[in-house]
LOVEX-487172 format. One line per 5 residues: number of its first residue (from 1); their letters; for each residue x, y, z of C-alpha. Coordinates in Angstrom, 1 decimal. Layout:
// LOVEX-487172
NUM> a> X/Y/Z ~ ... $
// end
This chain:
// LOVEX-487172
1> mtria> -83.0/-40.7/108.7 ~ -86.8/-40.6/110.3 ~ -89.1/-39.3/107.7 ~ -92.2/-37.9/109.0 ~ -95.3/-37.0/106.8 $
6> llsps> -98.2/-34.2/107.8 ~ -101.3/-34.6/106.4 ~ -104.0/-31.8/106.9 ~ -106.9/-31.7/104.4 ~ -107.8/-28.2/105.8 $
11> igngn> -104.4/-25.8/104.9 ~ -103.7/-24.1/101.6 ~ -107.5/-22.6/101.2 ~ -106.4/-19.0/103.5 ~ -106.4/-20.2/106.7 $
16> lgdea> -104.2/-18.9/109.1 ~ -105.8/-20.7/112.1 ~ -104.6/-24.0/110.6 ~ -101.6/-22.7/109.0 ~ -100.9/-22.0/112.9 $
21> tvaav> -101.4/-25.5/113.7 ~ -99.6/-26.9/111.3 ~ -96.4/-24.5/111.3 ~ -96.1/-25.2/115.5 ~ -95.5/-28.8/115.0 $
26> iqnir> -93.3/-28.5/112.3 ~ -91.7/-26.4/114.7 ~ -91.8/-28.9/117.1 ~ -90.7/-32.0/115.1 ~ -87.5/-29.9/114.2 $
31> rrcpt> -86.9/-29.0/118.1 ~ -86.8/-32.6/118.7 ~ -85.7/-34.2/115.3 ~ -83.4/-31.7/113.6 ~ -81.8/-34.4/111.5 $
36> atiya> -85.6/-36.1/110.1 ~ -87.0/-35.2/106.6 ~ -90.4/-33.5/106.8 ~ -93.0/-33.9/104.1 ~ -96.8/-32.2/103.5 $
41> fspnp> -100.2/-33.7/101.6 ~ -102.1/-30.8/101.6 ~ -105.0/-29.2/99.3 ~ -102.4/-26.8/97.8 ~ -99.3/-28.3/97.6 $
46> edtrr> -97.6/-25.2/96.0 ~ -99.0/-22.8/98.6 ~ -97.8/-25.3/101.5 ~ -94.5/-25.2/100.0 ~ -94.3/-21.2/99.7 $
51> rhclp> -95.6/-20.9/103.7 ~ -94.0/-23.9/105.4 ~ -90.5/-24.4/103.3 ~ -91.1/-27.9/103.1 ~ -92.0/-30.6/100.3 $
56> afpit> -95.4/-30.7/99.5 ~ -97.9/-33.3/98.2 ~ -101.5/-33.6/96.4 ~ -104.0/-34.4/99.1 ~ -106.5/-35.2/96.5 $
61> rhsgk> -106.4/-36.1/92.9 ~ -108.5/-32.6/92.8 ~ -105.6/-31.1/94.5 ~ -104.6/-27.5/93.5 ~ -106.7/-27.5/90.6 $
66> tgapd> -109.1/-24.6/90.8 ~ -111.5/-25.8/87.7 ~ -111.8/-26.3/83.7 ~ -109.0/-25.4/81.7 ~ -109.3/-22.1/79.1 $
71> slerh> -109.0/-24.7/76.2 ~ -111.8/-26.4/77.5 ~ -114.0/-23.6/78.0 ~ -113.7/-22.3/74.6 ~ -113.8/-25.8/72.9 $
76> tettg> -116.9/-25.8/74.8 ~ -118.6/-22.9/74.0 ~ -117.3/-23.5/70.3 ~ -119.3/-27.0/70.2 ~ -122.3/-25.3/71.8 $
81> svrqr> -124.8/-24.8/69.0 ~ -123.4/-28.7/67.8 ~ -124.8/-29.9/71.2 ~ -128.2/-28.6/71.2 ~ -129.0/-30.2/67.8 $
86> iiatl> -127.7/-33.2/68.9 ~ -129.8/-32.9/71.8 ~ -132.8/-31.5/70.1 ~ -132.9/-34.7/67.8 ~ -132.3/-37.3/70.3 $
91> klfpv> -135.3/-35.2/71.6 ~ -137.8/-36.9/68.9 ~ -137.7/-40.5/70.0 ~ -137.7/-39.9/73.8 ~ -137.1/-43.4/75.1 $
96> lyrgl> -133.7/-43.3/73.1 ~ -133.2/-39.8/75.2 ~ -134.3/-40.9/78.8 ~ -132.0/-44.2/78.3 ~ -128.8/-42.1/77.4 $
101> kalra> -129.7/-39.0/79.9 ~ -129.3/-41.9/82.9 ~ -126.4/-43.2/81.2 ~ -124.3/-39.9/81.2 ~ -123.4/-40.6/84.4 $
106> aprcv> -121.8/-43.7/83.8 ~ -118.3/-43.0/81.9 ~ -117.8/-39.6/84.2 ~ -117.8/-42.4/87.2 ~ -115.2/-45.0/85.8 $
111> laffd> -112.8/-42.1/84.6 ~ -112.5/-40.9/88.2 ~ -112.7/-44.6/89.6 ~ -109.5/-45.3/87.2 ~ -108.1/-41.3/88.5 $
116> elrfl> -109.4/-42.3/92.2 ~ -106.5/-46.1/91.9 ~ -103.7/-44.0/89.9 ~ -104.2/-40.9/92.2 ~ -104.0/-43.6/95.0 $
121> atsfk> -101.1/-45.9/93.6 ~ -98.6/-42.4/92.9 ~ -99.5/-41.7/97.2 ~ -98.6/-45.2/97.9 ~ -94.9/-44.5/96.6 $
126> clkgt> -95.2/-41.3/98.2 ~ -95.5/-42.1/101.6 ~ -93.5/-45.8/101.2 ~ -90.6/-45.2/104.0 ~ -92.6/-42.9/105.8 $
131> dllii> -92.2/-43.5/109.7 ~ -94.7/-41.6/110.9 ~ -97.6/-40.2/109.3 ~ -99.8/-37.0/111.5 ~ -102.4/-35.6/111.1 $
136> pgsgv> -102.2/-32.9/113.3 ~ -105.3/-31.2/115.0 ~ -108.4/-28.7/113.5 ~ -111.7/-30.3/113.2 ~ -110.5/-32.6/110.3 $
141> lsdhf> -113.1/-35.6/111.8 ~ -116.1/-34.0/110.5 ~ -118.0/-33.9/107.6 ~ -120.3/-30.6/107.9 ~ -118.2/-29.4/104.9 $
146> ggpln> -118.5/-31.5/101.5 ~ -120.7/-34.6/103.7 ~ -118.9/-38.0/103.7 ~ -116.6/-38.3/100.8 ~ -114.8/-35.1/101.4 $
151> lpyti> -112.5/-35.2/105.1 ~ -113.7/-38.6/106.1 ~ -113.1/-40.5/102.9 ~ -110.2/-37.9/102.6 ~ -109.0/-39.4/106.4 $
156> fkwsl> -109.9/-42.9/105.3 ~ -108.0/-43.2/102.8 ~ -104.6/-42.1/103.9 ~ -104.9/-43.9/106.8 ~ -105.2/-47.1/104.2 $
161> lakat> -102.3/-46.0/103.1 ~ -100.4/-45.5/106.5 ~ -101.3/-49.1/107.3 ~ -100.3/-50.9/103.9 ~ -96.5/-48.5/103.6 $
166> gacla> -96.5/-49.5/107.6 ~ -95.9/-45.7/108.6 ~ -97.4/-45.2/112.4 ~ -100.4/-43.1/112.5 ~ -101.4/-40.3/114.7 $
171> flsvg> -104.0/-38.5/114.9 ~ -102.9/-35.4/116.9 ~ -105.3/-33.2/119.1 ~ -107.7/-33.8/116.7 ~ -111.5/-31.8/116.7 $
176> agplr> -114.5/-34.2/115.9 ~ -117.9/-33.3/115.0 ~ -120.2/-32.4/113.3 ~ -120.8/-36.1/111.8 ~ -124.1/-36.3/110.5 $
181> sgmsr> -123.9/-39.0/107.9 ~ -123.7/-43.0/109.0 ~ -120.9/-43.2/106.5 ~ -118.8/-40.7/107.6 ~ -119.2/-42.1/111.6 $
186> rlikh> -118.1/-45.2/110.2 ~ -114.9/-44.1/107.4 ~ -113.5/-42.1/110.7 ~ -114.3/-45.2/112.8 ~ -112.1/-47.3/110.9 $
191> sislg> -109.4/-44.7/110.6 ~ -108.6/-44.0/114.3 ~ -109.3/-48.4/114.2 ~ -106.1/-47.7/112.3 ~ -104.3/-44.9/114.3 $
196> syrss> -101.0/-45.7/116.3 ~ -101.9/-42.7/118.4 ~ -105.0/-40.2/118.8 ~ -105.3/-38.2/121.3 ~ -108.9/-35.2/121.5 $
201> rdvts> -107.9/-31.4/121.8 ~ -111.3/-31.2/124.0 ~ -113.9/-33.2/125.6 ~ -116.4/-32.9/123.5 ~ -114.3/-34.5/120.4 $
206> kqvlg> -113.6/-36.6/122.9 ~ -117.3/-37.8/123.6 ~ -117.4/-37.6/119.9 ~ -115.6/-40.3/118.6 ~ -115.7/-42.8/122.2 $
211> slgvp> -119.4/-42.6/120.6 ~ -117.9/-44.4/117.4 ~ -117.0/-47.1/119.4 ~ -113.6/-47.3/119.1 ~ -111.6/-49.0/121.5 $
216> gptpv> -109.4/-47.5/123.9 ~ -109.0/-44.3/125.6 ~ -108.5/-40.9/123.6 ~ -106.7/-38.1/126.3 ~ -107.6/-34.8/125.9 $
221> fpdla> -104.7/-32.7/124.8 ~ -105.0/-29.0/123.8 ~ -104.6/-27.3/120.0 ~ -101.8/-27.9/118.8 ~ -102.0/-24.1/118.0 $
226> nslti> -100.9/-23.7/121.5 ~ -97.0/-24.5/121.3 ~ -96.6/-22.7/118.3 ~ -93.2/-20.3/119.0 ~ -94.2/-16.2/118.3 $
231> dprps> -91.6/-13.3/118.5 ~ -92.9/-11.3/121.0 ~ -92.1/-8.4/119.4 ~ -94.1/-5.0/120.5 ~ -95.9/-3.9/117.1 $
236> cpnad> -98.0/-0.8/118.4 ~ -99.1/2.2/116.2 ~ -99.5/5.5/117.5 ~ -102.5/5.4/119.5 ~ -103.9/6.7/122.0 $
241> gtivg> -105.9/4.9/124.5 ~ -107.8/0.9/123.8 ~ -107.0/-0.5/120.6 ~ -109.8/-3.6/120.1 ~ -109.1/-6.2/117.8 $
246> inpfp> -112.4/-7.3/115.8 ~ -112.5/-11.1/114.0 ~ -115.8/-11.5/112.6 ~ -116.4/-14.3/110.7 ~ -119.5/-14.9/107.8 $
251> hcapy> -121.6/-17.2/110.1 ~ -124.6/-18.7/107.6 ~ -123.2/-16.3/104.9 ~ -124.7/-17.6/101.3 ~ -120.8/-17.4/99.8 $
256> ywpet> -119.0/-19.7/102.2 ~ -121.2/-22.0/105.3 ~ -122.4/-25.5/104.2 ~ -125.6/-24.5/106.0 ~ -126.9/-20.3/104.7 $
261> ditky> -129.0/-17.8/106.5 ~ -129.3/-15.0/104.8 ~ -131.3/-13.3/108.1 ~ -128.4/-14.8/110.4 ~ -125.6/-13.5/108.2 $
266> qrylm> -127.4/-9.3/108.4 ~ -128.2/-10.2/112.4 ~ -124.9/-10.8/113.0 ~ -123.5/-8.4/110.9 ~ -125.8/-5.2/112.5 $
271> tlasf> -125.2/-6.5/115.9 ~ -121.7/-6.4/114.9 ~ -122.0/-2.7/112.8 ~ -122.8/-1.4/116.3 ~ -120.8/-2.6/118.9 $
276> lswli> -117.8/-1.3/116.3 ~ -120.4/2.1/116.1 ~ -120.0/2.3/119.8 ~ -116.6/1.6/120.3 ~ -115.3/4.4/118.2 $
281> hnkyt> -118.4/7.2/119.7 ~ -116.2/5.8/122.8 ~ -112.4/6.6/121.6 ~ -111.6/3.2/121.2 ~ -109.0/2.2/117.9 $
286> vllfp> -110.4/-1.0/116.3 ~ -108.5/-3.6/114.2 ~ -110.1/-5.6/112.2 ~ -108.8/-8.6/111.0 ~ -109.6/-12.3/109.8 $
291> tqira> -108.2/-15.3/110.5 ~ -109.5/-16.6/107.1 ~ -108.1/-14.8/104.2 ~ -110.7/-15.5/101.7 ~ -113.6/-15.2/103.6 $
296> dvlvi> -113.0/-12.7/106.4 ~ -111.8/-10.1/104.3 ~ -115.8/-10.7/102.7 ~ -117.3/-9.5/106.4 ~ -115.0/-6.6/107.4 $
301> edlkk> -115.8/-5.0/104.0 ~ -120.0/-5.7/104.3 ~ -119.1/-4.2/107.9 ~ -117.1/-1.5/107.0 ~ -120.4/-0.7/104.5 $
306> llver> -122.7/-1.0/107.0 ~ -121.2/1.8/108.6 ~ -120.9/4.2/106.2 ~ -124.9/3.6/105.6 ~ -125.2/4.8/109.2 $
311> gvqdt> -123.3/7.2/109.0 ~ -120.7/6.3/111.2 ~ -117.9/9.2/110.8 ~ -114.5/7.7/111.7 ~ -112.8/11.3/112.1 $
316> nhsll> -109.8/10.0/114.5 ~ -109.1/7.4/112.0 ~ -110.0/5.0/114.9 ~ -110.7/1.6/112.6 ~ -107.5/0.1/111.0 $
321> efpiq> -107.0/-2.3/108.9 ~ -103.3/-3.9/107.7 ~ -102.9/-6.6/105.0 ~ -102.5/-10.3/106.6 ~ -101.3/-13.2/104.4 $
326> svddl> -99.3/-14.9/106.5 ~ -99.3/-16.5/110.9 ~ -96.5/-13.2/111.3 ~ -98.3/-11.0/110.1 ~ -101.5/-12.1/112.1 $
331> tsrla> -99.5/-12.4/114.9 ~ -97.7/-9.1/114.4 ~ -101.6/-7.3/113.9 ~ -102.7/-9.1/117.3 ~ -99.3/-8.1/119.0 $
336> mthlv> -100.9/-4.7/118.6 ~ -104.1/-5.3/121.0 ~ -104.9/-4.7/124.5 ~ -108.5/-6.9/123.7 ~ -109.8/-8.5/121.4 $
341> vatrf> -114.1/-9.9/120.2 ~ -113.5/-13.0/118.2 ~ -115.9/-15.1/116.4 ~ -113.4/-17.9/114.7 ~ -111.8/-20.5/116.7 $
346> hgill> -108.1/-19.9/116.5 ~ -109.1/-15.6/116.1 ~ -109.7/-16.2/120.3 ~ -106.7/-19.3/120.7 ~ -104.7/-17.2/118.6 $
351> sllmh> -105.0/-13.8/120.6 ~ -105.5/-16.1/124.1 ~ -101.9/-17.5/123.0 ~ -100.7/-14.0/122.9 ~ -102.5/-13.0/126.9 $
356> kpvla> -104.6/-11.0/124.9 ~ -107.9/-11.2/126.5 ~ -110.7/-12.4/124.4 ~ -115.0/-12.0/124.1 ~ -116.0/-14.6/122.2 $
361> lsnhh> -118.7/-15.3/120.1 ~ -119.1/-18.7/120.6 ~ -120.6/-21.0/116.9 ~ -119.3/-24.1/117.8 ~ -118.3/-26.7/120.8 $
366> kmsdl> -115.0/-26.4/120.3 ~ -115.3/-21.8/120.9 ~ -117.7/-22.7/124.0 ~ -114.8/-26.0/125.4 ~ -111.7/-23.6/124.6 $
371> mtdmg> -113.4/-20.5/126.8 ~ -114.2/-23.0/129.6 ~ -111.3/-24.6/129.9 ~ -109.0/-21.0/130.6 ~ -111.4/-20.6/132.4 $
376> qsqyl> -113.0/-18.0/130.6 ~ -116.3/-18.6/130.4 ~ -118.1/-15.3/131.3 ~ -116.6/-14.0/128.3 ~ -118.4/-16.1/126.0 $
381> ldiet> -121.6/-15.1/123.9 ~ -123.2/-17.6/122.0 ~ -123.9/-16.2/117.9 ~ -127.5/-16.8/117.3 ~ -128.5/-15.4/120.8 $
386> ftfes> -125.7/-12.6/121.7 ~ -127.6/-8.8/121.7 ~ -126.4/-5.8/121.4 ~ -126.9/-4.4/124.8 ~ -125.1/-8.6/125.8 $
391> lierf> -122.0/-7.5/124.1 ~ -121.1/-4.4/125.7 ~ -121.7/-5.6/129.0 ~ -119.3/-8.4/128.8 ~ -116.8/-6.3/126.9 $
396> illes> -117.6/-3.9/130.0 ~ -116.5/-6.7/132.2 ~ -113.9/-7.5/130.6 ~ -111.9/-3.9/130.1 ~ -112.3/-3.6/133.5 $
401> nresv> -110.8/-7.1/135.0 ~ -108.5/-7.1/131.8 ~ -104.8/-6.9/134.0 ~ -106.1/-9.8/135.9 ~ -107.5/-12.1/133.4 $
406> rrqia> -104.0/-11.6/131.6 ~ -102.6/-13.3/134.5 ~ -104.9/-15.7/134.4 ~ -104.9/-16.3/130.5 ~ -100.5/-16.5/130.8 $
411> rrvsg> -101.2/-19.6/133.6 ~ -102.9/-21.4/131.2 ~ -101.2/-20.6/128.2 ~ -98.2/-21.8/130.1 ~ -100.0/-25.4/131.3 $
416> yrrdl> -101.3/-25.7/127.6 ~ -97.7/-25.7/126.4 ~ -96.6/-28.0/129.0 ~ -99.0/-30.5/128.2 ~ -98.2/-30.1/124.3 $
421> dkqyd> -94.6/-30.2/124.5 ~ -94.8/-34.4/127.1 ~ -97.2/-35.2/123.9 ~ -94.6/-34.2/121.5 ~ -92.1/-36.2/123.5 $
426> illsg> -94.5/-39.3/123.5 ~ -94.6/-39.1/119.9 ~ -91.6/-38.3/118.8 ~ -89.3/-40.0/121.1 ~ -87.9/-43.2/118.9 $
431> tqvgl> -90.9/-42.2/117.1 ~ -91.4/-45.9/116.7 ~ -91.1/-47.0/119.1 ~ -92.6/-44.7/121.5 ~ -95.4/-45.5/119.1 $
436> arghl> -95.2/-49.3/119.5 ~ -95.1/-49.4/122.8 ~ -98.1/-48.0/123.2 ~ -99.1/-44.0/125.3 ~ -102.4/-43.8/124.6 $
441> slgrt> -103.4/-43.7/128.3 ~ -101.3/-40.7/128.7 ~ -102.8/-37.7/128.6 ~ -104.8/-35.2/130.5 ~ -108.3/-36.0/131.0 $
446> r> -110.2/-32.5/131.3 $
// end
């Protein structure tokens, strides 16, 4: 029986776009390999088991851990006074104190080293006997969150484990960049070199991988979430007029983004709040929805507070919000909308997948690449430079062209799905046979 593993460092943290990507891959594997055993490696195995109904195992030795146990925290509190007395005594001998302070980190490093060895040994046993290890899409080949020891190292060690266990390794429609550290670039280069198959999800990612000097071509295939089968059922509330979906994002927010800038976050919020006020004043119904259910909901709360401060009266109940915890929740709410203004990549992509005209606020090349490839670049604004006036202007243009835009999107989505069917067929026809014969040159280069 074929054993296929999915390795996704970006699931299990509330990002429904990444969950949709994994769900799409699972659907397509089961369609083509109905007898295959599928399992996953995840940062949050319990969440992955619940969401995707398959076995899941830790992707790092820290997976599923939320911090120190309560018992340890209580113990630390009760021994605090003793610790302070010891430190005060040691400070009477400055040379000794400085030496001990320098050595303090050494035991932690040693313990971490042996913990990692134990984790690698356990993971080797878990992966052994697997035919195919898939790294499915998302922007995993990057280092802006956590540096080289986060995603680059995680991908590298699992690439080595795949090599050691004899599993074929496939990088499937992956996003790449930024890779700011030299160590990150080396780790990703070696990881890609160990793969049996690779493709990127956009032209810029292809260029990033090309800059690493990895031999062989990198075909471009659409983001894997485009292959998700969505229940087409309509879900419309009793609302008159146009329903506009708004997908906010914690742009440069200090509680989320690695490079924080509270001024930029406040500017983004205020511009978006002005737009919401304009929509409500002009009798549109607004649906606020997150795609990152931990972070985006905080932005939604900030937006609602701004509306209250500005005295915006929602007397007609024009502001809609629903609990969203799953991909099904998200797509059912997107089905309610007529137009979408989105800032997150998968907020844009899933809306387009459902043939919704989208006005995109871009903070990364992946949004620009997607909108350009979809033929929607005139409905794309840069998050750093967009204004209330430009937002209104593009929105009015999008609304006036929405029927022709819907038809254009539908044609492009159909093409994306055909391309992805081709990629799945390449990858899964005979699994190891298909990979061993080498199909790296196949793909639609855009």
